[in-house]
N, C-alpha and C positions, 0 to 999 in steps of 0.2 A: 421654033424650038431648036432646030439645028443651028440657026444663026446665033441664038443665045448660047448654046453650048460651045460653039467655036469662039465666041467672044470671051467666055469665061476661061477657056483653055488658054487663049492668047494672053489674057491677064495673068494667069498663073505662071506661064512660061517667062514672060517679061518680068514679072515680080520676082521670081526666083533668080533670074539673071541679075537683077538690081541688087539683090541681097548678097551675091557673090560675084562682084564685078571688079575684083582686084586685078591689077596688071602684073604680069611676071616680066621682069626686066631682061634685056638681052645680056647674056653672060660675058663677063670680062675674061678674055683669053690670056691666061698667064704665060703661055708659050710665045704668042706673037705680040702681046701688048706689054709684057713685063710685069713687075710687081704692081700690086694694087695699093694705092695710098689715098686716104681721106683725112685731110688735116684742117679743113674749114668748110663752113656752109653759111653764107651771108643771109641776114634777115631780109635783104633787098632782092634776093632771088625771086623770080616770078612764080606765082602760083601755078602748079601743074608741071613744074620743072623739078628735077631730082639729081642727086649726085650720079656719077657714072655707074651704070649696071645696078642701080638701087632704086627701090620704091618704098614709100611710106604708106602704111596700111592702117585703116581703122579696124577695130575689133568689135565683137558683138556685145561686149559687157564692159562696165566701167572699171571693174577690178579683175582683170584677166589673170588667169593662172598661166603657167608656162606651157600648157598644152593647147591653149586657145589659138585658133587660126584667124588670119586676117579676113575681112569681108569686102572691103572696098578701098580704093585709092584715096589718100589724102590729097586734096586738090585746092586747099585754101592757101592763104599767104603764110609767110614764115615770121611775121612780126605782129600777129594778133595779140590782143590783150584780154580777150574773153573767149569762152567756149573751150573745148578740148583742142589742143593744138600741137603742132610741131614747131619748135623754135629754131631759127637760124641764129647761131651765136658767133659767127665769124671764126676767129682762131680758136674758139672754145668748142667748136663742133656743132652738135645737134642735141636738143633736149625735148623731152615729152612731159606733158602734164595733163592729167584728167581732172574734170570737175564733176559736179552732181549730174550734169546733163550730157557729158561727153564720153566718148569711148575710143580715145586714141590709143596707139599701142605698139607699133613695131616698124623696124626698117629691114627690108628684105634685100639681100645682095646675092647675085648669081655669078658663079665662076665656071669657066671651062678649064679643067685641069689636064686635058690631053697632053701626053708627053712630059708631064711634070710629076715630081715626087718631093718628099721632104717639105711639105707645105706648112709654113709656120704663120701664125697670126698673133699680133699684139694689138692692144688698144688701151684707151684710158676712159675710166668712169668718172663722171663729174656730178657734184651736187650744186645746182645753180641757186635754188631758193627753197626754203622750208615752209611747211604748213602743217604744224605738229599734229600727228595722228597716226595715219596708216604707214606701215613699213612697206616700202616698194623697192624693187631692184631693176637693174638693166642686166638681162641675161643673154648671153651669146649661145646660140644653138646651131645645129647643122642637121641636114637631111639630104638624101638623094630623092629624085623625083618619084620613085616607086616606094619609098619608105612610108610606113603607116603613121609614124609620128616623128617628133623632133628629139634630138639628143643634146643634152646640155654640155657645154665645154667649161664655162666659168661665168661669174657674175659679179656685179658691183651692187652692193646692198646699202641702201640708206635707211637707218633706223628712224629718222624723222622724229626725234625727241628733243628734249630740252638740252641735251648735251651735243646735239648735231651742230655742225658748222657750215653755213652756206659759203660756197666758194671752194670747198674742199674737193680733192680729187685723188684718184688712185690709178697708178699705172699697172695694168694687168699684164704680167710677164708673158712673153711669147710661148705658145704651146704648139706642138706639132699635130696636125690633123691626122686622123687614123688613115692607114694605108688604103682602106676601102674607098676613100675619097680621091685617091690619086688616079690619073689617067681617065677621067670622066668627062663626058660631053657637058654635063651640068651638075653643079653642086650648089645647094642653097645654104646660106648662112643668114641668120637673123638676130637682131638685137631687140628683145622684147621688153617693153615697160610693163612689168608684171607685179601684181599684188602678192605680198608675203603674209602679212598679218595685221590685226588691229582695226580700229575705226577712227574716224575723224578726217582731217585734211590729208591731202596727197601732195608729196613733194615734187618739185621740178628737178628732174635728174636726166642725165644724158650720156652720150659717148663721143669720143674724139680720138684723133691720132691713130686711126686704123692703118695697120701696115701688114700686108700679106706677101710673103716671099716664097720662093720655091726653087727647086733644082731641076735640071733637064734630065730626061731619060736617054737623051741621045748619046751615041757612042757605044763602043763595045765594053763589056765588063772586063775589069783588070784582075779581079780576084773574087773569091767567095768569102762570105762572112756568116757567122752563126746568127740566125734570126731569133730562135727560141728553143727551149728545151722543156720536156715534160716534167723533169725533176731537177732540183738544184744539186743533188748529190747523185753520183754514179758509183754503183757497186758491181763487182765482178759477178756475172751470172744473173743480173737483174735487168730485164729489158727496159729500155727507155726510148722515147721519140725525140727527134730534133729536126729543125727546119733550117735550111740555109738559104741565102740570097746572094745574087750577083751584085758586085759593087764596082764603082769606078775609082779613080785616083783619090778622090776626097772622101771615100767611104759612102757615097750616096748610092742608093739602089738604082740598078740599071735593068 
């Protein structure tokens, strides 16, 4: 009886580990390695290899929302023609597509932002092929290790209808990450292949031309600048709050 119980317990433990066996990549250090750039990913890259500081993860559902977490690493080839897959598109970057039996879903990037501020990210969304039906998006999100959930920055939405055009793309303008993500040992970014609405086929869409830049915290501040005020208008005798920040020669936070 005891042996049977131990065997069942072992199966449960290893079964749970199998369900949540995704790998967390080593963080790209913006301070020592410089800007992060991803401009291509070849279809001939070996299965089980990934872009620098990135992993591709399966998800638990075929039509994931933007809150769904990854469950395991994608370890297949990048030139498959069946099943849910990650495509290597060379100079056009990376694309995802789910089918009735597949649950593909996200690219996870880890960053070390110690000693860095004014972190900006830009990327391009691409529609590779249409399969008229469901509306899907590639959504960029961020979180810190102890955050309960993901926060959305922006997204590329494919309506996947008769008016859609395969081969279209959109450059997503650079945005500055929140100050809470600066000077951190680890920050996670992810591009999620997420369901928006509708039924029917799922499009093949992806992301490309990722560029992440930042400024150094090093050096002494040269001035102070107004960070925020509690009110747009100031009146005599009416209290208000304001916050200042130290800045360098170029106006970057120190």
